[in-house]
Phi, psi and omega in degrees: 000136178230127180245127175275103192235139173241148179291151181223153168272158190280062177257350179254149177274136180252144177248153181218147182284346181242171183294147181267153174290157181298324179244113184289116184290354184254010182276139172062321183302336181292346178271359179257160181304133184300321187279006170278095190296338179296336178287339183256344182294143178293136181244137184300318183299315179289326183294334177295340178257022181299147182295143178268112183279322176052230184287350180269010189301327181294331176297318182283342174270000172095020182304328177252027179058033176057033180298128179076007184248354187260334181212096005287158181285120179300132185296324178293321177294320177303316179302315182292319178300314179296322180299314178291329176298325178291328175297321178291317180301328179298332179291322177290319181295332186266343183278136182278111180264358184291147178278071181222186181293344181261013181302132177082009178255173178273134184283340188238161175282165179301321184285341186247349188302307183295325178291317180296332181266008177077023183246016183300325183284356177289340176085019181253155174238128179288124184251340181202134171274149183238137176243152176240144184237133177279137182266003181272129176261113181270154177302149184298331182292336178291326178301325183287330182276317184234103189295332182287345182294336181282344180274088183284337180249141178213158180287133184235346181168205188201167171247133179226142182242134177289125182234356179280123186298321179294320179290323177298319177295317180298316182285339182083003179190171171274126183254140175243129181247133167245114183248132185228135180278175176270191185291134173227327186267158180298322180293325176295322176298320179297320177296322179300330183282350178279078193278347178288164185260158175222152183288150177290142177302139178092356179252138178290134183287096177244118187303325186279320191237003184286126174291126182231149181227166180300132187299317182293320179297316180295323178298315179296327182283326188250349183287149180216157172233234171288339174272147173293162179286164175301320178302313181295320180294318180292317178301315181299316183288320179294323177300316179294318182293316179299319179294323184285327189236029185292341185261020179216159177302130187219140174230152177238118182244116176259129183222141182197166180239134176061239177305320179300326178292320178295315180293328177296321178294315177298317182294319179300316179295318181297322180295316180294328179284335185267321186245113180288339180256028182294146177287181176297131185244129179232141175245126173250109190250129178247116176058040184275144173283170175291152187246316187210189183270186183296323179295323176296318178301317179297320178298317180296315180297320179293330182287344180091003178293139175254125183237126173246113181263116175271117188235130170266119183303336183265007180262112185293335182299328181285353180252010178231167358277176171069201182240146176253106184242122181248115179251011181278336186271085181291343179299330182297338182275348179054034176080002181279106184296321182294319178296320180298317180295319179297318180296317180291324177297316179299320179299317181296321180296315180293322180295322178297333177277001179058047181234012178267118182245158178229134174291149182230142177092181176276151187236128170254103187263121178248172177214130179265001188302320183259008178287131181287351185260355183240125182291130179300135179085000179276094185298319181297316181295323180296333182262348185299140179300323179298322176299315180299316180294323177297315181296317179296319183294327186265342186289136175251294178200170181291341181264359182245098185260183180302000000 
């Protein structure tokens, strides 16, 4: 699903097919400057009026692919998207960006991270920190010039489990969150540039039907040093969680921004492939790049994973890596056989270069182009997580413009 959406200030009334929360999270802040982060931070007073999902929780987790909930954007779904966005923002707030010996580590302990990030009232407990490892081996002389190059592993996020009884009742189940940040280290940037595809482990390399994913993303997910890989850490924790809470309603929500969104998609697929008794899995992706080819998309869809991609049309990261080539729409050829043959030939050439990617999941498409708070042409601002949260907070529907 693709929605052509522009951000709006809350001057239009929105209707929703489901019940609204007592306190509309989209009122008035859209009239304040977007980069005033206090307008986007979760507040305890408002959180006490959070919508009660109850028995409808699977709808908000995408069991029906969010049909009828994206345009206009259902207020309860908006609340949930923003809530998961705050979990991702906590990864940026907690990661040490200073040029010191602690670069790329977590600034807080497991017991204090959510509290330090203002999320204590969410009712979750952080159960595991997650590290990501770069699989690229650089020449030793680079280590001498740039000291951070030797740090192949860095902190990227965490796993948190909802343990507050009132929040479990509100959500209608016990929720587990895996939150992952975007790219920060030079080695992670190098992995991002490895745009060609590679086959998923365990799949026979068949050119026509083999599910393939971006080489750098898979490397970051599976590489290890003295530290276990991100894949191993997530598998270990999910195995423990499933064993601990197998007798109650359970959901697993993976959420991330940029690189974190790509890794969340890979991890969601890996979990379903590893655990036959996995709970319902949902991915909430903010500004994520493409991950794999059409065969990978089919595998994800077949696995039952629900993915909601929040996309800013003006964010170039969401249009990379590779090329998006669609040869299914024969209407575009207008019956011209020669054009059709040329198009298919071009597709095969690009596919042989392993650069054909396919978007996966449902898409909530926003646009910052007409937002008065975002400077035109500011590529960084268009990709910023704060921009995404602002766009979600202000959007009403595709028919309600500024």
